[in-house]
N, C-alpha and C positions, 0 to 999 in steps of 0.2 A: 675394745671390740668394735672399733670404728670401721675397720675394713672387713665386712662380713664375707667378702668374696673369697677370702683365704680358706674358708671352711668348705668341707665336702662331706658326703655321707660317711666316708672312711676316716674322718678326723677323730682322733682320740678325745674322749671327754675331758682329759686332763688339759686340753687346750682352751677350755671354756673358763671364763672368769668365775672364781669361787669354788673350783674343783681342785682341791689339793690332794695330797697323798691319802689322807684318811677318808675323805669323801669318795675318792676314786675307788678305794677298796670296798666301801659300802655299796657303791653302784655296781661293782664287779660281782658282788654276791647276788645281785638281781639279774646278772647276765648282761649288764650294760657296760660296754667298753668304748663304743663309738657313737657318733651322732645318729647313725642309722639305727643303732640299738635303742637309742632314746625315742626315736620316731616310732619304732615298732614295739615299744613298751606300752601295750594297750591297757586301757582301763578294764578292771574286772567287773565293774558295775557302774551305774549312774544314779544320781539322785535328782529327780525332777522337782527342783525347788521353785520352779515358776508356776506350778499348779497349786495355788494358795487356797487352802480351805479355811473355814471359820470354826471356832470352837463349838458353835452350835451344830455343826455338821461334821464333828470329829469322826475319825476312822480308827478303830482298834485293830483292824486286820493288817494295816500296812503303815509305813512311814509317810507322813505328809508334811507340807510346809504350812506354817501359820505365822501371820504378822501380828505380833503382840506387843503391848506396852507394859513396861515393868510397873507393878502396883505397890510393892513393898520392898523394904530393904532386905538384903541377903542375911540369913541367919545360918550359922555353922555350928556343928556339934560333932564330938567324937563318938563313934559307935563301935561295934564289935571288931576284934582283930586289928585294932589300930587304925581303922578307916575313919574318914571324916565324911559328913554329909552336909551339903549346903542347899538351902531351900529359899524360894521366894515365890510370890504370886505374880502372874501377868494376865492381861485381859485383852479382848477385842470387843467389838460392839455386840457380840452374841453371847459372851460368857467369860469366865475366868478359869485359870488352870494353875496348878502348883508345878513349878519347875524345880527339878531335883538334879544335883550333880554329886557324884561320889569322888572323893579324893581330889577335889579341885578347889581348895580354899581361895585361890586367886580370883575366883569369879566375883568376890566381894568388890574388887576394884573394877570389874567390867560392867556390872549391871547396877544402874542407878535409877531411882524412881523417876518415871516420866520418859525414860529413853525407850525407843522402839527398835525391835529386832525382828529379823526373819528367823524363826526357829524351824528346824527340820527334825522330826522324830515321830514316835508312835505314842498316841494317847492311850491311857488305861485308867482304871479306877484303883485308887489306893485302898488301904484297909478301912478308911473312913468313908469309902464310897464316893470320894471326891476325884474329879478329873486331875490326872497327873501326867507329866512327861519326864522321863529319866534320861539324863545325859544327852540332850538334843544338840545337834549342830546349830550354830548361831552366827548371824552376820548383822552388823548394825545397819539400820536404814538411814542413809545420809542423803538429803535432798540433792538432786543433780548427779548422783553417782549410781549408775545402773548396776544391778546384780545379775550374774549369769543364771539363766534358768536351769540349764543342765550342768551338773557338777560331776566330773569324772572321779571315780574311786580307783586308785592305783594299788597294785601290790607294792608294799613298802618294806623297809628293813631298818634296823637300828642306824641312826645317823642320817637318815633320809626322810624328811617330812613331806607331806603332800605339797606344801608351799614351795619347798626347794625343788622337788621333782617337777612340778608344774612350770616353774620358771625355766628350768633346763630344757624341758620339752618344747616350750614356746620358742626358745632360742634355736633349738635344732630345726624346728619347722620353718623358721624364718631363714636360717642360713643354708641348710642342707637339702630341704625338700625340693626346691626347684632343680637340683642337680641329680635327683634320684631317678634312675631309669625305671620305666614301666615294663616288666617282663611279659605282660599279657598281650598276645597278638590282638591287634585292633579289631579284626573280624570277630573273634570270640567275644571280645568285650561288648561290641555292638549287638551281636546276636543274643546275648544274655542281658541286655539293657543294664549294663553296669556303669557306674561313674568312673571318671579317671582316677588313677592311683593317688595323684596329688590331692584331689578334692576329697577322696575317701579318707585319707590319712588326717587331713585337717578336721573333717567332721567327726571322725572316731574319737578324737581328743576333745574337741570343743564344738559339739553339735548345736545348731541354732534351734532345732525342734525335733520332734519324734521322727518325722519323715527323713530328715537329713541323717539322723543316727541310723535308721534302718537301712538306708542306701549304703552308708559306709560299712556297716557290719556285713551286709550282703556281699559287697565287693571283696572285702578282706577275707571273709570266710571262703568265698569262691577261690581266691588265690591259694589259701592254705590247702583246700581240698584238691585243687588241681595239682599242686606240687606233690601232695601225697599220692594221688592217683598216678602221676608220672613215675614217682619213685617205685611204687608197687609194680607198675608195668615193666620198668627196667629190671627189677629183681626177678620178676616172673620170666622175662625173656632170657635172662642169664641162667636161671634155673633150668629152663627147658633144654639148654645145651649141655647140661651136666650128665655125666655117666654114673650109673649105679652098679653095685655088685649084683650078680644074678643068684637068687636063692633057688634051692632045689624043691621039686615037688615033695610034699610032706603029708603024711597021714596024721590028722589032729586027734584021732581017737584016744591015744594015751593021755593027753592032757584034758580033753573035754570030759573024759570019764571021771576025772577027779573033781569036777565042778559041783556036782550034786544038783544041777538044774539044767534045763534046756536053754540054749541061746534063743533070744527073741529074733524075730525076722530082721529087725534093724541091725542087731549084732552080727547075724549071719551075713547080711549085705556088706557090713563094714569089713569083716574079715575077708570076704570075697574081693572087695576093692583092694585091700592090702596085698592079698595073694596075687591078684592080676598085675598090680604095679611092680611087684618084686620078683615074680616067677615067670609070668606070661608075656609081659610087655616087651616089645623090641622097637627100636627106631629103624630108620632107613638103612643103617649100617649093620643091623642085626644085633645091636647091643641093647642092654637094659638101661633105660633112663632112670636117674635117681628119683625115688619117690619123694614127694613133698606134699603130704596130705594132712588135713586137720579133721579130727573127729569132734563134732559139735553136738552136745546133747545135754539135757537137764541133769542136775545133780542126782545121782543114784540110778542113772539109766543103764549103766554097765559099760562105760567106756574103758575102764581099767581092765576088764576081762578081755576086751578086744586087743588091748595093748599086750597082755600076757600071751595071747595066742600069736601075736606078731613076734614077740621075743622068742617064743618056742620055735617058730618058723626060722628065725635067724640062726639060733643055736644049732638046730638040727641040720641047717645048711652049712655049718662049719664056721659060723661067724659069732662075734660077741655083740651084746646089746647093752645100752645104757639108758636109764630112766632118770630124768632130772625133774624134781618137784620143788616148790617154793619154800617149804618149811621143813625143819628137822623132824617134827613129830609126824608129819604126813609121810616123809621118807621112811621113817621107822615103821609106820603102819603098812605101807606098801611092801617094805622089805619082809616083814613078818609073814605076810600072805604069800609072797612070791617064793620066799625061802622054803617054807614048808611044802609048797607044791612042786617046785623045780628040783629041790634036793632029792625028793622021792623019785624023780625021773632021771637022777644021775647027773644033774647039772650043778655047777658051783656058783653061788650068789654071794655078793658082798655089799655092805652098806658103807657109804662114804659121805660124811657130813663135816661141818666145821668143828664139831666137838669130838670127832673120832681121835683117839689117842695117836700120838706121833708114831709109836711103834706099830700100831695097826695100819696106819696109813702107808707106812713103808712096805708092809707085806701086801697091801692091796695094790700099790703101784707096781710091785714086782710081779704079782699075779696077773695083773692086766697086761703088762708088757710081755710077759711070757706066753700069754694065752691060756693060763691055767684057770683064770676066773672067766666064767661065761657071761654073767650079767652083773652090772654094778648099778645099784640104786643109790641116788644121792641128791644133794642140794646143789647150790652154786659151787660147792667144793669140786664138782666134776669139771669145772672150768680151769682148774689148776694146771699150770704148765708142766707140773711134775707127773701128771697122769697121762700115760701113753698106752695105747692099745696095740695088741699084736694084729688083730684082724676085726676091727669094729665095723659091723655091717648095718646096725640099726640104732638110731638115736630117737628117744621119745622124750618129749617135754609135756608135763601136766600143768594145767592152769596156765596156758600159754601167754595170756595177757599180763602175767606177772614177770615175764622175761623180756620179750621183744626180739626183733629180727637180729640185732647185733649180737646178743648173747646166744641165740640159736646158731648163728653163723660161727661164733667162736668155738662152740662145741663141735660143730660140723668140721672145723678145720683139723680136728684130731683124726679124721678119716675122710679124705676127699670124696670117696665114692659111696659113703654110707647113706642109707635111706633115712628119711626124716619123717617122723609121725608126731604131731602135736595134738593136744586135747584141750578143750575148753568147755566150761559149763555156762559161759555167758551167752544167753540167747540174743542173736543179732537179727534185726529186721531183714527179711529176704532182699529188700531193695538195696541194703547197704552191704550185705555179706560179701558179694563178689569183689567189691572194691577193697573192703577192709581185709579180706583174706586173699587178695589177688595173687599173692605169690605162692598160694597153696591150693591144691585140689580139695574140695569140700565133701565130706561124708557126714550126713546128719543122722543121728540116732533119734528116732521119733516115738518109739514106744518104750514102755517101762517093763522091768522084769515081772513075771507072773507073781501074783500075791502081794505086790506093792499096793498098800491101801492109800486112798485119796486122803489128803490132809484137809479136814474141814476148816474153813477160814471164816473169821468173824471180824467185822469192823465196829468198834465201840469207841465211846469217849471216856474221859477220865472219871466220869460219874460212876463207872463200873469198877473203880479201883478195888473196893472191898470185895466184890464178887470175884475179881481176877485173883486177888491174893488167896481167897478161899479155894479157887480152882488150882492154883499152884500147889497148895497144901494137899489137896485131894490127889493130884497126880503123883506127888512124892510119896504119900502114904501108900498108894497102890503100887509103888515100886518104880515109877517113871522118873524122868529127869526133865529139867526145863532150861531153855535158853531165854534170856531177856536181852534185847538189843536196844541200846540207846544211841542217838546220833552224835553224842559228844562224850569226851572223857569226864569233863567237869561241867556243871551247870553255869549259867551266867546270870548274876544278880540283876543285870541291866536288861535282860531279855524278858519281854512281856509275853512271849509265846508259850510259857510253861515248860521251857527246856530244862530238863534235869539230867545231869551227867551220870555216867555209869557208876562212878565212885559214890555219889550221894544216894543214888537209887539203891545200891547194894547195902549201904549203911542203914538206910531207912528200913529196908526189907528185913535185915537181921534183927532189928528191934521188933518188927511186927511178927516175924516167924522165927523165934529164937531156937526152936528145935530142929531147924533145917540148916544143913551145911551150905553156905552161899559163898561162891568164889567170884573174883573180879578179874577181867581180862581186858587190856587195852593196848594200843599201839606204842605207848611210851615206855612200856615195860621192856626189860632186856629179853633177848631171844630165849635164853635158857629159862628165864622166869616164866615167860609165856608158855613155853613148851611144858614146863612142870605143871602149870595150872590146867592146861588143856589135857594133859595126860591123867591128872587126878580126876577130871570130869569124865574122861573116857573110861576110866576104871571104876567109876561110881563112888569115888571117895568124896566128891562134892555132888550135891543134888541139884543145885541151881547155879547157873553160870550167867552173871551179868556182864555184858561185853559191849564193845563197839563192834564195828563191822569186820574186825580182824577174823571173826569166825566164819566169814564168807568163804574163805578157803580154809577148811578145817578138816579134822579127822572124822571118820565114820563112827558115830555113837548110836547104834541101833536102839539103845534104851531110851533115848531122848524122845519125848512124846508131846512136848509143848513148846512152841515158839511164840514169844511176845515181842512185838516191835513197838517201841514208844515213839511218839511224834512221827508216825508212819508216813505222813504227807511229805516229809523231808527226804525221802528215799525215792530212787527211781523204781519203776515197776519191775524191771529186769532184776534189780538188786533185791527187791522184796521177794521175788520168785526164787532166787537163789537161797536167800535166808530160809524161806519156807521149806526148801529142799533139804535142810539140815535135820528135819524131823520126819517121822513116817518111814524110817529106813529099817525098822524091825517089825516085830509082830504086834506091837501095841497100837491101838487106835490113837491117832495123833491129831493135834489141833494147832492152828495158827491164829493169834489174836492181834489185830492191827489197831493200835490205840491212837486216836487223833481227835483233837478239839477244834481242828480247822474245819468249819462247816461250809467253806466256799464251794460253789457248784463244781468248779474244776477239780478241787481236791477230792470231793466225794465221788465224782465220776471216775477218777483214777483208782481210788481204793476199791470201788465196787467192781472194777475189772478184776482185781485180785480175788474178790469174794466169789466171783462167778466163773473165772477162767483158770484153767490149770495147764494149758499147753504153753510152754515157754516161748515158742515162736509166735503164737497168736498174741501173747502178752506183749512181746517186743514190738509187733506191728501196731498194736493198739496204743502203746506208749509213744511210738513215733507219731501217730495221728493226733494224740492228745497234747503232747508237749513239744512236738517238733524234734528235729534231729540233734539239737545242741547237746543234750545230755549224753548222747552216745559218743561225743567227742570230748567230753569233759574229763579233766584229770582228777576230779573228786567224785565222791559218791559211789566208788566201787566199779563203775562201768568204764574203766580206763581202757580204751582200745588203741592206744598208741602202739604202732607196730615197729617203730624204729627207735633205737636207743636214745637219740638226742632230739627227737622231734615231738613238739607238743602243739596241740590245737589251742588257739586262743580265741580268735574271732569265731571260729566254727562252733565253739562251745556256747555261743550266744544266739545262734540262729534258730528260727522257728519255722522257716519255710521247708516243708518236707521234700520239695522237689529239687532244692539247691544241690545237695550232694550228688544226686544222679546226673544233674546237668554238668557239674564239674568233672565227675568221673567219665562221663561221655565225651567231654571235650578232651580229656587226657587220652582216651582211647583213640580219638580221631587224630590227635597230634602224633601219637606213636605209630599209628597205621600209615600216616603220610611221611613221617620222618623218624624211623625206628631208633636211630642213633642220636636224635636231636642235633643233627649236624648243620641244619640250615641257619644262616646268620640271625634270622628273626627268633630262633629258639635258643640262642646262646645263653641268655640270662636264665631261662627255664631249665636248661641243661645243668647249669652250675647249681641251682637250687635243688633240683631233683637228685643229683648225684650226691649232694651233701647229706641227704636223709635216706638214700637208698641203702639196701643191705650191702655190707662190705664185699660180699661175694659176687656183686654185679660184674659182668664181663665187659661192659661198655667202657672203653678207655678214652 
């Protein structure tokens, strides 16, 4: 690799020394194929090992760096389940600490009495009330050899260690970064006080200090948000030129009379929006534009009823309707309600999921193509190329953040002029909603159905465990049911934060409450298994459901009266609000208990928002102010707002500046206003990147 000039951002990683077929395959699983991919493989977190503490000033709340000298030889022993544990003591001028490693017998050859290391980990007290640190990171202190203060933590995979990846990234930065074009117009960069792309990419990987890292994250987050804003604008502009079928004026009395309740004002407004889009709206040529509208509202606010009225409007106008939802059990629940209501009105409804028998699928395909079936409710099975409609006029997707633009567009391809209605229970801050839903017109449902009782919310620590268990038993004895949500499937023996997984929690609870039927649900279970567990809970066969956040998108269980969220500080407020919305859907007085042992001021402030606030939009706005916008762009924690099938936010998931998204989205709007087709030479790179993530239905060529 003497002649580094032969490398460019497009150079395959296989051209680098040390990258053979196997390693290239491992890199490919991380989405890394070229040197540019290496440069943009951003750290997911950082360890500030330059901020060294003393044992006398230890911190049990977070990981810290400590420079310690080994005081005793390493002793190892076998413990339960074939694991080994290795221990020794180390000290500094302020005290001593036990260092513990699990399944690492090789440390006997690493740590010798008198040697000094920089350890990075979290201190805690062991059972003997002595200071201890489990599985810390470590680096030897060698005179004259400096250590990096900030250590990046990268997403890894089998066959790719941090050391290997860091070496490859350093090579890519040296060889290809100077040749990487900066797509951001200079005026926008200067107006927003952003560093150059080259400097930002160097500092995002190997920052010299906090300020350098913050500047780099801000620049790269701005780039991601700008690209997303441009893609949404392109999609929106393409959508506005689409034509839709024209629905007929309809009297809704036959269907509203079957509801058994009056629509709320927000529901009436939502139905009026849909009616105006599909029946009354005309463009300059006198044609009806295709509706592309999103209904946003809290869990239980009545979005599905609005969707049913929209389907009624479509069918009475002579068209078919399709409703796509993310899970089979939710599809079955929607189908049961729609079937009973619409069959009585003389309309034919079918259910299509992955588990539908082949013979039934064949009949559904034939009925849809002939026009005999009026409404099809289903999962991703609706995307099948075998499913064709005679006259599809309305497409509805529920829990839209589980699908994305590309999947919505794939369903839309089945009928070019069909209207599109999507629904979401994810409360989005008002300042972000326009950009995130920029390809859709927004209707907000802000009130709840009459008779819906408020869910009393409490914030407690684990010291209330015995009282919580008694309350679970009380609810079940009185006929109610309980959800318990854990942040992980399994606990972590190395985690000092009290993390207990759903599986361990359920096992422990079965021992404490042997007379109660307790089920477990998590994301690693097969779809059929998850559906069976959820169905049993919905039918009352199990009384307590211990789960991860897979119940966030769940069925309606009106009998559920208690929601318990463990380690609640680990969840976003919008996610906690959605989880809380799983209870209080029936006639029972309902409760939500948020359990957290994290007493930090920031965590308590966030959880107290949940205790005192019940409006989803207000909660989302407060979450934005407390935590910054990063979590709204994160791919974990349930608040996944990625609108495009292949686009993920990386740097944007780290930002804390609440003004940055609006700055980036404003810049995108200004660019599109000045250059709608992104045809100017200075926008060529932005055009390529925006089109790569825009909806496939975009009309810009």
